[in-house]
C-alpha positions in Angstrom: -47.8 11.9 -41.9 -48.3 12.9 -45.5 -46.6 9.9 -47.0 -44.3 11.8 -49.4 -40.8 10.8 -48.4 -39.8 7.9 -46.2 -38.0 9.3 -43.2 -36.0 6.9 -41.1 -38.9 6.9 -38.6 -41.4 5.9 -41.2 -39.2 3.1 -42.5 -38.6 1.8 -38.9 -42.3 2.0 -38.2 -43.1 0.1 -41.3 -40.6 -2.6 -40.4 -42.0 -2.9 -36.9 -45.6 -3.1 -37.9 -44.9 -5.4 -40.8 -42.9 -7.8 -38.6 -45.7 -8.0 -36.1 -48.0 -9.3 -38.8 -45.6 -11.2 -40.9 -46.0 -8.8 -43.8 -43.0 -7.6 -45.9 -42.9 -3.7 -45.6 -43.7 -1.7 -48.7 -41.4 1.1 -49.9 -43.4 3.5 -52.0 -41.9 5.6 -54.8 -41.5 9.1 -53.5 -44.2 11.4 -54.7 -43.5 14.8 -56.4 -42.4 17.5 -54.0 -45.5 19.4 -54.7 -47.6 16.8 -52.9 -46.9 18.2 -49.4 -49.9 17.4 -47.1 -51.5 15.5 -49.9 -54.4 13.2 -48.8 -53.0 9.9 -50.0 -55.4 7.2 -51.0 -54.3 3.7 -52.1 -56.2 1.2 -54.3 -55.4 -2.1 -55.9 -54.7 -0.7 -59.4 -54.2 2.3 -61.5 -56.8 4.1 -63.5 -57.3 2.7 -67.0 -57.9 6.2 -68.4 -59.0 9.6 -67.3 -62.0 9.6 -69.5 -65.0 8.7 -67.3 -67.1 7.7 -70.4 -64.5 5.0 -71.2 -64.1 3.3 -67.9 -66.3 1.2 -65.6 -64.0 0.0 -62.8 -63.8 1.6 -59.3 -60.1 2.3 -59.5 -60.6 4.5 -62.5 -63.8 6.1 -61.4 -62.2 6.9 -58.0 -59.9 9.2 -60.0 -62.3 10.6 -62.6 -65.0 11.7 -60.2 -62.5 14.0 -58.4 -62.1 15.8 -61.8 -65.4 15.6 -63.6 -69.0 16.2 -62.4 -72.4 15.0 -63.6 -75.6 17.0 -64.1 -77.2 15.4 -61.0 -75.6 13.5 -58.2 -76.4 11.2 -55.3 -76.7 12.1 -51.6 -73.5 11.5 -49.7 -74.8 8.2 -48.2 -77.6 7.0 -50.4 -78.8 7.0 -54.0 -81.2 9.9 -53.5 -80.9 12.4 -56.4 -79.5 15.9 -55.8 -78.7 18.8 -58.0 -75.1 19.1 -59.2 -74.2 20.9 -62.5 -77.9 21.1 -63.1 -79.9 23.0 -60.5 -83.4 21.8 -61.5 -85.2 19.6 -64.0 -88.6 18.7 -65.3 -90.1 15.8 -67.3 -92.9 15.9 -69.9 -96.2 14.2 -69.3 -95.2 11.3 -71.6 -92.0 10.9 -69.6 -89.9 11.1 -72.8 -88.5 14.6 -72.5 -86.3 15.8 -69.7 -85.3 19.5 -69.4 -82.5 20.6 -67.2 -81.6 24.1 -66.0 -77.8 24.4 -65.6 -75.7 26.0 -62.9 -74.6 29.5 -64.0 -71.0 30.8 -63.6 -69.3 27.3 -63.6 -66.0 27.0 -65.5 -64.0 24.1 -66.6 -60.4 23.8 -65.2 -59.1 25.1 -68.5 -61.0 28.4 -68.1 -63.7 27.6 -70.6 -67.4 28.0 -69.7 -69.6 25.1 -68.7 -72.9 25.4 -70.6 -75.5 23.5 -72.5 -73.3 23.2 -75.6 -70.7 21.3 -73.5 -73.4 18.9 -72.3 -74.6 18.2 -75.8 -71.0 17.7 -77.0 -70.3 15.1 -74.3 -73.4 13.0 -74.9 -73.1 13.2 -78.7 -69.5 12.0 -78.5 -70.7 8.9 -76.7 -73.9 8.3 -78.6 -72.7 8.8 -82.2 -70.0 6.5 -83.4 -69.1 8.9 -86.2 -68.8 11.9 -84.0 -65.9 14.1 -85.1 -64.1 14.1 -81.8 -64.8 10.5 -80.7 -61.5 8.7 -80.1 -60.4 6.8 -83.2 -59.2 3.7 -81.4 -61.0 2.0 -78.4 -59.8 3.2 -75.0 -60.2 1.1 -71.9 -63.9 0.0 -71.7 -64.9 1.7 -75.0 -68.1 3.6 -73.9 -69.3 0.4 -72.3 -71.5 2.1 -69.8 -73.2 4.3 -72.3 -73.9 1.2 -74.4 -75.2 -0.8 -71.5 -77.2 1.9 -69.7 -78.6 3.8 -72.6 -79.3 0.8 -74.9 -76.5 1.2 -77.5 -75.1 3.8 -80.0 -76.5 5.7 -82.9 -80.1 4.4 -83.7 -79.9 1.9 -80.9 -79.5 4.6 -78.2 -82.5 5.2 -75.9 -81.5 8.8 -76.0 -82.5 10.1 -79.5 -81.5 13.7 -79.1 -79.8 16.1 -76.8 -80.4 19.8 -77.6 -79.4 23.1 -76.2 -82.3 25.6 -75.9 -80.1 28.4 -74.6 -76.8 28.8 -72.7 -78.2 27.2 -69.6 -81.0 24.9 -70.7 -80.6 21.5 -72.2 -83.2 18.9 -73.1 -82.9 15.1 -73.5 -85.4 13.2 -75.7 -85.8 9.4 -75.3 -87.5 6.8 -77.5 -89.7 5.7 -74.6 -90.1 6.4 -70.9 -87.0 5.2 -68.9 -87.6 4.5 -65.2 -84.1 5.0 -63.9 -83.3 8.1 -66.1 -82.1 10.4 -63.2 -80.4 7.5 -61.4 -78.5 6.7 -64.5 -77.7 10.3 -65.4 -76.0 10.7 -62.0 -73.6 7.8 -62.6 -69.9 8.9 -62.3 -69.2 7.7 -65.8 -71.3 10.5 -67.3 -69.1 13.3 -65.9 -68.9 16.3 -68.2 -65.5 16.9 -69.8 -64.4 20.2 -71.3 -64.9 20.1 -75.0 -61.7 22.1 -75.4 -59.8 19.4 -73.7 -61.2 16.7 -76.0 -60.8 18.8 -79.2 -57.1 19.5 -78.4 -56.2 15.8 -78.4 -59.2 13.5 -79.1 -57.1 10.3 -78.9 -54.8 11.2 -76.1 -56.3 13.6 -73.6 -57.3 10.7 -71.3 -53.9 9.0 -71.3 -50.9 9.5 -69.0 -49.4 11.9 -71.5 -52.4 14.1 -71.3 -51.9 17.9 -71.5 -55.4 18.7 -70.5 -58.1 16.6 -68.8 -60.4 19.4 -67.6 -63.6 19.0 -65.7 -65.5 21.2 -63.2 -64.8 19.1 -60.1 -63.1 19.9 -56.8 -59.7 18.7 -58.0 -57.7 19.3 -61.1 -55.3 17.2 -63.2 -52.1 18.9 -64.3 -49.8 17.7 -67.1 -47.1 15.3 -65.9 -48.9 14.4 -62.7 -49.8 10.8 -63.7 -47.0 8.2 -63.4 -48.6 5.1 -64.9 -49.1 2.2 -62.5 -47.8 4.3 -59.6 -49.7 7.5 -58.8 -51.8 10.4 -59.9 -51.5 13.8 -58.2 -54.5 16.1 -58.2 -54.6 19.7 -57.0 -57.3 21.8 -55.5 -59.6 23.7 -57.9 -59.4 27.2 -56.4 -62.6 28.3 -58.3 -64.8 25.4 -57.4 -68.5 26.4 -57.2 -69.4 24.6 -54.0 -69.3 26.1 -50.5 -69.8 24.4 -47.1 -72.6 25.5 -44.8 -70.4 28.1 -43.2 -69.6 29.7 -46.5 -66.1 28.2 -46.9 -65.2 27.4 -50.5 -64.6 23.7 -51.0 -62.7 21.4 -51.2 -60.8 21.5 -48.0 -57.8 19.5 -49.2 -55.0 21.2 -51.2 -53.8 18.0 -52.9 -55.0 14.4 -53.4 -52.5 11.7 -54.2 -54.0 8.5 -55.6 -51.5 5.6 -55.4 -51.6 2.2 -57.1 -50.4 -0.5 -54.7 -51.5 -3.9 -56.1 -50.5 -6.1 -53.2 -53.0 -6.1 -50.3 -50.4 -6.7 -47.7 -48.3 -3.7 -49.0 -51.3 -1.4 -48.8 -52.1 -2.5 -45.3 -48.4 -2.0 -44.2 -48.4 1.4 -45.8 -51.5 2.4 -43.9 -50.3 1.2 -40.6 -47.0 3.0 -41.0 -48.7 6.3 -42.0 -47.4 6.4 -45.6 -51.0 6.5 -46.9 -54.1 7.9 -45.2 -56.8 5.6 -46.6 -57.3 2.3 -48.5 -59.9 -0.2 -49.6 -59.8 -3.7 -51.1 -58.1 -5.6 -48.2 -58.2 -9.2 -47.4 -60.9 -10.4 -45.0 -58.3 -11.7 -42.7 -57.0 -8.2 -42.3 -60.2 -6.8 -40.8 -59.6 -8.1 -37.2 -56.1 -6.5 -37.4 -57.5 -3.2 -38.6 -60.2 -3.2 -35.9 -57.5 -3.7 -33.3 -55.3 -0.9 -34.6 -55.7 2.2 -32.4 -54.5 4.6 -35.2 -57.0 3.3 -37.8 -60.8 3.7 -38.2 -62.9 1.3 -40.2 -65.7 3.0 -42.0 -68.6 0.8 -43.0 -70.0 1.0 -46.5 -73.6 -0.1 -47.3 -73.4 -3.4 -49.2 -74.1 -3.0 -52.9 -72.2 -5.6 -54.8 -72.1 -9.1 -56.2 -69.3 -11.6 -56.9 -70.1 -14.3 -59.4 -68.7 -16.9 -61.8 -69.7 -16.4 -65.4 -70.0 -19.0 -68.2 -69.4 -18.9 -71.9 -72.7 -20.4 -73.0 -71.4 -21.1 -76.5 -68.4 -23.2 -75.3 -69.1 -26.9 -75.1 -70.2 -28.4 -72.7 -71.2 -25.1 -71.1 -73.7 -24.6 -73.9 -75.8 -27.1 -72.0 -77.7 -25.3 -69.2 -77.9 -28.5 -67.2 -74.1 -28.5 -67.0 -74.0 -24.9 -65.9 -76.7 -25.8 -63.3 -74.6 -28.7 -62.0 -71.6 -26.4 -61.5 -73.7 -23.9 -59.6 -75.1 -26.7 -57.4 -71.5 -27.8 -56.6 -70.5 -24.5 -55.1 -71.3 -24.1 -51.4 -72.0 -20.4 -51.0 -72.2 -20.5 -47.2 -68.8 -22.2 -46.9 -67.4 -19.9 -49.6 -68.4 -16.8 -47.6 -66.9 -18.3 -44.4 -63.6 -19.8 -45.9 -62.8 -17.1 -48.5 -64.1 -14.1 -46.7 -63.8 -15.1 -43.1 -67.5 -14.4 -42.6 -67.2 -10.8 -43.9 -69.7 -11.6 -46.7 -73.2 -13.0 -47.2 -74.1 -15.8 -49.6 -75.9 -14.5 -52.8 -79.2 -16.0 -53.8 -79.6 -13.8 -56.9 -77.9 -11.1 -58.9 -79.5 -8.1 -57.0 -78.3 -7.1 -53.5 -80.8 -7.5 -50.6 -83.1 -4.6 -50.2 -82.9 -3.4 -53.8 -86.1 -2.9 -55.8 -87.0 -6.2 -57.4 -85.0 -8.4 -54.9 -86.9 -11.6 -54.4 -87.1 -12.4 -50.7 -88.7 -15.7 -51.5 -85.5 -17.1 -53.2 -83.5 -19.0 -50.6 -80.7 -20.2 -53.0 -79.8 -19.6 -56.6 -79.3 -23.3 -56.9 -79.4 -25.6 -53.9 -76.0 -26.9 -52.7 -76.1 -30.5 -53.7 -72.9 -32.0 -55.0 -74.5 -35.5 -55.3 -77.3 -34.1 -57.4 -74.8 -32.1 -59.5 -72.8 -35.3 -60.2 -75.9 -37.1 -61.2 -76.8 -34.3 -63.7 -73.4 -34.6 -65.3 -73.8 -38.3 -65.5 -77.2 -38.0 -67.2 -75.6 -35.5 -69.6 -72.9 -38.0 -70.5 -70.2 -35.8 -69.1 -67.1 -37.7 -68.0 -63.6 -36.5 -67.1 -64.5 -32.9 -67.8 -61.7 -30.3 -67.8 -62.5 -26.6 -67.7 -60.5 -23.4 -67.5 -61.4 -20.8 -64.8 -59.9 -17.3 -65.1 -59.6 -14.9 -62.2 -58.6 -11.3 -62.0 -55.0 -10.5 -61.0 -55.8 -7.8 -58.5 -58.1 -7.4 -55.5 -61.6 -6.2 -56.2 -64.2 -5.3 -53.6 -66.3 -8.4 -54.4 -63.3 -10.7 -54.6 -60.4 -9.2 -52.5 -58.5 -12.4 -52.8 -59.3 -13.6 -56.3 -56.8 -16.5 -56.4 -58.2 -17.9 -53.1 -61.7 -17.6 -54.5 -60.8 -19.4 -57.7 -59.1 -22.2 -55.7 -62.2 -22.6 -53.6 -64.3 -23.2 -56.7 -61.7 -25.5 -58.1 -61.9 -27.6 -55.0 -65.7 -27.7 -55.1 -65.8 -28.8 -58.7 -63.2 -31.5 -58.1 -65.7 -33.2 -55.9 -68.1 -33.8 -58.8 -65.3 -34.9 -61.2 -64.5 -31.6 -62.9 -60.8 -30.7 -63.2 -60.4 -26.9 -63.2 -57.3 -25.2 -64.6 -56.7 -21.7 -63.1 -55.4 -18.8 -65.2 -55.0 -15.1 -64.9 -53.6 -12.1 -66.9 -53.3 -8.4 -66.8 -56.6 -6.8 -65.6 -57.2 -4.7 -68.7 -56.6 -7.7 -71.0 -58.7 -9.8 -68.6 -61.8 -7.6 -69.0 -61.3 -7.2 -72.8 -60.9 -11.0 -73.3 -63.9 -12.1 -71.3 -66.0 -9.4 -73.0 -65.1 -11.0 -76.3 -66.0 -14.5 -75.1 -62.4 -15.9 -75.0 -62.8 -17.7 -71.7 -64.8 -20.8 -70.6 -65.5 -19.6 -67.1 -64.3 -16.5 -65.2 -64.7 -14.7 -61.9 -66.0 -11.2 -62.0 -68.3 -9.0 -60.0 -70.0 -5.7 -59.7 -70.5 -2.7 -57.4 -73.7 -1.0 -58.2 -73.4 2.6 -59.5 -76.8 4.1 -59.2 -79.0 2.1 -56.8 -81.2 0.8 -59.5 -81.6 -2.9 -60.5 -81.2 -2.0 -64.1 -77.5 -1.2 -63.3 -77.1 -4.9 -62.3 -79.3 -7.0 -64.5 -79.1 -5.1 -67.7 -75.4 -4.6 -67.4 -74.9 -8.3 -66.9 -77.4 -9.8 -69.4 -78.9 -7.3 -71.9 -75.9 -7.6 -74.3 -76.3 -11.1 -75.8 -73.2 -11.0 -78.0 -70.6 -10.5 -75.3 -69.7 -11.6 -71.8 -70.7 -15.2 -72.4 -73.2 -14.6 -75.2 -76.2 -15.9 -73.3 -78.8 -15.6 -76.1 -81.2 -18.6 -76.0 -84.9 -18.5 -75.6 -84.6 -18.2 -71.8 -82.2 -15.3 -72.2 -84.6 -13.5 -74.5 -87.4 -13.8 -72.0 -85.2 -12.5 -69.2 -84.0 -9.5 -71.3 -87.6 -8.8 -72.3 -88.6 -8.5 -68.6 -85.5 -6.3 -68.0 -86.4 -4.0 -70.9 -90.0 -3.8 -69.8 -88.8 -2.7 -66.3 -86.8 0.0 -68.0 -89.8 1.6 -69.6 -92.0 1.3 -66.6 -92.2 4.2 -64.1 -94.4 2.5 -61.5 -92.0 1.0 -58.8 -94.2 -1.9 -58.0 -94.6 -3.0 -61.6 -90.8 -2.5 -62.2 -90.1 -4.7 -59.1 -92.3 -7.5 -60.5 -90.6 -7.4 -63.9 -87.2 -7.7 -62.2 -88.3 -10.6 -60.1 -89.6 -12.4 -63.3 -86.2 -11.7 -65.0 -84.4 -13.1 -62.0 -86.4 -16.4 -62.2 -85.4 -16.7 -65.9 -81.8 -16.1 -65.0 -82.1 -18.8 -62.3 -83.5 -21.1 -64.9 -80.9 -20.5 -67.6 -77.8 -20.2 -65.3 -75.6 -18.0 -67.5 -73.7 -17.3 -64.4 -73.8 -18.2 -60.7 -74.0 -15.5 -58.0 -71.8 -16.4 -55.0 -71.4 -13.5 -52.5 -72.2 -10.0 -51.4 -69.0 -8.8 -49.8 -68.5 -6.3 -46.9 -66.3 -3.5 -48.2 -65.4 -1.0 -45.5 -62.8 1.8 -46.0 -59.8 2.0 -43.6 -58.6 5.5 -42.7 -56.1 7.0 -40.3 -57.7 8.6 -37.3 -56.2 11.9 -38.5 -58.7 11.8 -41.4 -62.1 13.4 -41.0 -65.0 14.0 -43.4 -64.6 10.7 -45.3 -68.1 9.2 -45.9 -68.1 5.8 -47.8 -70.8 5.7 -50.5 -72.6 2.5 -51.5 -71.5 3.0 -55.1 -68.0 2.0 -54.1 -66.0 5.1 -54.4 -66.2 8.7 -53.2 -65.3 12.3 -54.0 -63.0 13.8 -51.5 -64.7 17.2 -51.4 -65.2 17.2 -47.6 -62.2 15.2 -46.5 -59.8 17.0 -44.0 -56.4 16.0 -42.6 -55.5 16.6 -39.0 -52.1 16.3 -37.4 
């Protein structure tokens, strides 16, 4: 079923399946009539914006990567680098100049040419804060990924120049060698947008009122197809440059409907009734139900995430690293993984996922679970009758599919050592903005890695010392120095050693406490084929097909 209009059969099916699990059936807003045979994918929230450069969350990037493409990309099931809008590349002997040959004959959805000038335009728009066509007011995450991955803006940027040699040749110049250059360049957030789209409306092309959000990707945005907090309808790009191995032009799908269904039970009911074709971000308790459902297939995704609790290190008494250590010691990660995730998660001993470059196999626990020892530390610090606020996100995320339940578990753990925890939440966009600006004492957050490199974890979390908790003491400075040294190193063994040293400093300073690595499969109807989950957390639907 396509999931456009609720026939009596679908409503009855939804009621029957919902009643069997105790879930209230969801009634979705009818999609536009043009969405016949649309592949319908449901996530926990809407896109924050259509501009890939201004978003960092999976729900947004799930949408933008259908529309915009990067110069290089990842293999369908790993982080191995493959050509995309660039067909080949070379690097200078000093590893500070990267030259790319671009794919000829590619056009943006608005009919304009993809070329080296378009690449320069996109990177200069992010790099230069005074760029003529940079949005005047912050949008969503405000170029957060460029800032965190490329070191900052203007003179702080690792990239010092992007230049067009000819129509199909572009060169990047960096201040120093950068180990994860290609891995970072392939990140979904650096998708190339049509300069004509941006110039037409620099402050609004990425919003629901957009009249043109043109990329080169397999699917196209059309004006009026985004109903905020409900759905975005994308249509097939008839001139897409990719073909399958039989010479058939891709993508296979005619339309993709991305729906926002915040409630996990509603998403599950919609999948079981056939109103949607695929979903992610479900409660761990739903996994046995999904595995037993004959019409549904669970597709495994390689684990590549971390869920953690972060501390504001300038908020008393959390400015004391011993207090932060005591809190970390009071959280039983093993019990958390079992009670909150039903066993569908692994306790985290550090901020890198197992198997990643720099992961320290010798670390058995970030802090040993020891509530008695934690209470003793608080007593020595003179902490009595402590009350703290813990904020949690209002929607399911891959690393915390039931954030309220996760927050309550931590609340119960800290009560055992005499800490009263008050729980709070707010709108997800406001949530991210407020913790970024250090407005919370403690908060839950997490991360799904984007490029398979440890820099995308550790530097994203800790390199910015003025935001996200403002961890900036001497220990923080040592940790960031190791992370920065790893960035400029190209030898994998030396990079791994730098990251292990950084992890030890993080373990010593406790700016946050890692808790779990979650299992995050995708559930699809058996009529869906060609869907391959990627460890970065979201996928392009180029090869997806719908059966009957």
